[in-house]
DRENZAVEX-831967 format. One record per residue (C-alpha): x, y, z; chain; residue number from 1. Coordinates in steps of 0.05 Angstrom, whole numbers. Each point is the difference from the previous one (the first is absolute). Layout:
<rs>
R      xx      yy      zz  marlum  lumdren
R       X       Y       Z       A      NUM
...
</rs>
This chain:
<rs>
R      xx      yy      zz  marlum  lumdren
R      -1       5      -4       A        1
R      61      41      19       A        2
R      31     -15     -70       A        3
R     -70      18     -27       A        4
R      -3      59      33       A        5
R      73      24     -14       A        6
R      -9     -14     -71       A        7
R     -67      38      -8       A        8
R      34      59      40       A        9
R      58       4     -54       A       10
R     -45       0     -58       A       11
R     -41      57      31       A       12
R      61      35      13       A       13
R      26     -12     -74       A       14
R     -64      22     -26       A       15
R       0      69      42       A       16
R      66      15     -21       A       17
R       2     -16     -71       A       18
R     -74     -15     -15       A       19
R     -25      80       8       A       20
R      21      39     -60       A       21
R      49      53      30       A       22
R     -17      78     -28       A       23
R      53      20     -44       A       24
R      49      51      26       A       25
R      15      63     -32       A       26
R      65      38      17       A       27
R      -9      69      -5       A       28
R      54      48      -2       A       29
R       6      67      41       A       30
R      51      56     -11       A       31
R      27      17      72       A       32
R       6      75     -24       A       33
R     -79       2       3       A       34
R     -30      42      49       A       35
R     -83      18      13       A       36
R     -42       0     -28       A       37
R      31     -50     -43       A       38
R      18     -41      57       A       39
R      22      -4      62       A       40
R      53     -48      20       A       41
R       5     -31      69       A       42
R      59     -60      17       A       43
R       8     -13     -70       A       44
R     -72     -12     -11       A       45
R     -50      50     -35       A       46
R     -55      29      61       A       47
R     -44      48     -43       A       48
R     -10      35     -67       A       49
R     -23       2     -68       A       50
R      48     -46     -33       A       51
R     -13     -53      58       A       52
R     -76       3     -13       A       53
R       7     -11     -74       A       54
R      42     -58       9       A       55
R     -52     -30      56       A       56
R     -50      17     -54       A       57
R      39     -43     -54       A       58
R      16     -59      50       A       59
R     -70       0      21       A       60
R     -31       4     -76       A       61
R      51     -65     -22       A       62
R     -13     -39      72       A       63
R      76       7      14       A       64
R      42      11      58       A       65
R      43      63      -5       A       66
R      69       1      25       A       67
R      40      61       6       A       68
R      73      15     -22       A       69
R      27      65      24       A       70
R      60      20     -41       A       71
R      45      64     -12       A       72
R     -24      32     -68       A       73
R      62     -18     -36       A       74
R     -14     -75      18       A       75
R     -63      -6     -34       A       76
R      20     -12     -72       A       77
R      55     -49      20       A       78
R     -58     -33      41       A       79
R     -53      -8     -52       A       80
R      58     -23     -43       A       81
R      13     -58      46       A       82
R     -70     -17       2       A       83
R      -1      14      70       A       84
R     -61      47      -5       A       85
R     -68     -16     -34       A       86
R     -37      66       7       A       87
R      32      72      -4       A       88
R     -46      58       3       A       89
R       4      76     -10       A       90
R      51      -1     -56       A       91
R       7      29     -68       A       92
R      35     -31     -66       A       93
R      46      61       2       A       94
R      30     -19      77       A       95
R      33     -65     -31       A       96
R      60      -5     -36       A       97
R      -6     -70     -20       A       98
R     -77     -24      -4       A       99
R       4     -65      24       A      100
R     -34     -51     -58       A      101
R     -38     -41      46       A      102
R     -43      50      27       A      103
R     -73      22     -15       A      104
R     -23      76      -5       A      105
R     -70      18      35       A      106
R     -42      55     -20       A      107
R      22      65      29       A      108
R     -34      10      73       A      109
R      32      67      27       A      110
R      14      66     -28       A      111
R      63      30      30       A      112
R      18      73      -5       A      113
R      69      23      29       A      114
R      -4      73      24       A      115
R      47      57      23       A      116
R     -26      19      63       A      117
R      11      59      41       A      118
R     -14      23      75       A      119
R     -58      31      20       A      120
R     -22      58     -24       A      121
R      42     -13     -65       A      122
R     -51       8     -56       A      123
R      22     -24     -79       A      124
R      10     -11     -54       A      125
R      67      -7       4       A      126
R      49     -22     -54       A      127
R      63     -40      30       A      128
R      45      36     -52       A      129
R     -21      68      35       A      130
R      22     -27      72       A      131
R      62      34      27       A      132
R      60     -51      18       A      133
R     -23     -42      61       A      134
R     -15     -63      25       A      135
R     -59     -46     -23       A      136
R     -35     -53      50       A      137
R       9     -61     -40       A      138
R      -3     -80      16       A      139
R      66     -36       7       A      140
R       5     -45     -74       A      141
R     -62      37     -31       A      142
R      21      34     -65       A      143
R     -42      61     -25       A      144
R       7      16     -73       A      145
R     -25      72       3       A      146
R      57      16      42       A      147
R      56     -41     -21       A      148
R      29      55     -39       A      149
R       0      46      54       A      150
R      29     -45      49       A      151
R      51     -14     -55       A      152
R      16      67      -5       A      153
R       4      18      73       A      154
R     -53      45      -1       A      155
R     -38     -37      47       A      156
R      22     -52      47       A      157
R     -29     -67      25       A      158
R     -14      -7      77       A      159
R     -23     -70       3       A      160
R     -37     -30      57       A      161
R     -21     -78       6       A      162
R     -70       7     -12       A      163
R     -52      50     -21       A      164
R     -27      13      63       A      165
R      66      22      23       A      166
R       7      55     -59       A      167
R     -63      28      18       A      168
R      27       6      74       A      169
R      57      38     -24       A      170
R     -44      50     -31       A      171
R     -55      14      51       A      172
R      50      16      50       A      173
R      43      45     -45       A      174
R      57     -37     -21       A      175
R     -16       5     -69       A      176
R     -24      49     -39       A      177
R     -32     -47     -56       A      178
R      -9     -79     -12       A      179
R     -25     -50     -40       A      180
R     -63     -44      13       A      181
R     -50     -46     -27       A      182
R     -67      30      -2       A      183
R     -28     -58      48       A      184
R      59       9      59       A      185
R     -18      76       2       A      186
R     -78      -8       3       A      187
R      20     -54      57       A      188
R      46      54      36       A      189
R     -52      57     -10       A      190
R     -63     -36      23       A      191
R      12       3      71       A      192
R      27      74      -4       A      193
R     -42      60       6       A      194
R       3      43     -62       A      195
R      46      47      24       A      196
R      58     -51       3       A      197
R      -7     -34     -65       A      198
R      56     -15     -40       A      199
R     -15      28     -69       A      200
R      -2     -30     -70       A      201
R      38      49     -43       A      202
R       8     -36     -72       A      203
R     -13     -81     -34       A      204
R      66     -21     -15       A      205
R     -15     -66     -20       A      206
R     -61     -41     -12       A      207
R     -12     -82     -17       A      208
R     -42     -54       9       A      209
R      24     -60      42       A      210
R     -18     -69       4       A      211
R      17     -69      24       A      212
R      41     -54     -33       A      213
R     -16     -78      15       A      214
R      51     -55     -15       A      215
R     -28     -42     -58       A      216
R      13     -66      35       A      217
R     -48     -66     -14       A      218
R      10     -11      77       A      219
R     -38      64      17       A      220
R     -74      35     -12       A      221
R      36      47     -51       A      222
R     -56      16     -42       A      223
R     -50      -1      59       A      224
R      39      54      27       A      225
R       3      44     -49       A      226
R     -77     -12     -17       A      227
R     -15      13      74       A      228
R      40      70     -12       A      229
R     -43      21     -50       A      230
R     -57     -13      46       A      231
R      34      44      59       A      232
R       4      64     -50       A      233
R     -65     -19     -40       A      234
R     -38      -7      58       A      235
R      20      67      35       A      236
R      33     -39      59       A      237
R      71      25     -14       A      238
R     -24      73       0       A      239
R     -35     -10      63       A      240
R      62     -34      31       A      241
R      36      65     -25       A      242
R     -54      49      26       A      243
R       2     -27      73       A      244
R      77      20       4       A      245
R     -11      71     -32       A      246
R     -65      31      12       A      247
R      17      62      44       A      248
R     -24      -3      75       A      249
R     -65      43       7       A      250
R      32      63      24       A      251
R      58      -3     -55       A      252
R     -48      12     -62       A      253
R      36       3     -66       A      254
R      40      62     -18       A      255
R      50     -31     -46       A      256
R       4      43     -62       A      257
R       3     -25     -75       A      258
R      69     -13     -19       A      259
R      41      13     -71       A      260
R      26     -67     -25       A      261
R      75       0     -19       A      262
R       2     -44     -66       A      263
R      61     -46      16       A      264
R      17     -75       3       A      265
R     -31     -40      59       A      266
R      45      -9      62       A      267
R      28     -68      16       A      268
R      -2     -42      78       A      269
</rs>
């Protein structure tokens, strides 16, 4: 009897371990330089933000288990080429020096605008060419094609910070006169401040549409992920996620001016 029970227990255990299909794992890349509202990272794991909600929505759509890999920005492309990540989001074709052939592009999901930003009380429009010599707040490792000629001529100098939030904080406390910020980060930063303390957008430097790259592997639900991204955008879910992090608080209002665009190539990340 004991032998029968032991055998039965063994087969039940084996069935529980191997008989139930496990959801596939999707490995998402996360750039360690991201800050809110894109993502807040704690202990090398995402805690909140627009891109975390997007990744969670993708995983739900394809019934997969998300796994997050926080990497230095310069390591992202290397990890893709080595097949170490399955999905990379918030990326543009212009940011890649070599485009991995085993990844497929999604539809565009997020419109990014890079802005020249000034301190509270500043007003635009302001052309970068018209700026007097000074340090400009920038993110370490990012390139800004509009400003590169001015940097190379030493008319302007880079003042690098580890992430976008630190750049805006330096501008707020007066360590800089101007900085570059993406519009989402500027909206997030200003939303909890009274209007008199808002950092001011002065000009659009770059505009581009960003999407995701999905590894084309028969072991992955690649086409399912791409279809999920279409549904997430067309259903309005992507826009609702963005608005949760960028809509101003009731007291703040919307006092941002309309901005003139600078016709230039797109910034690389």
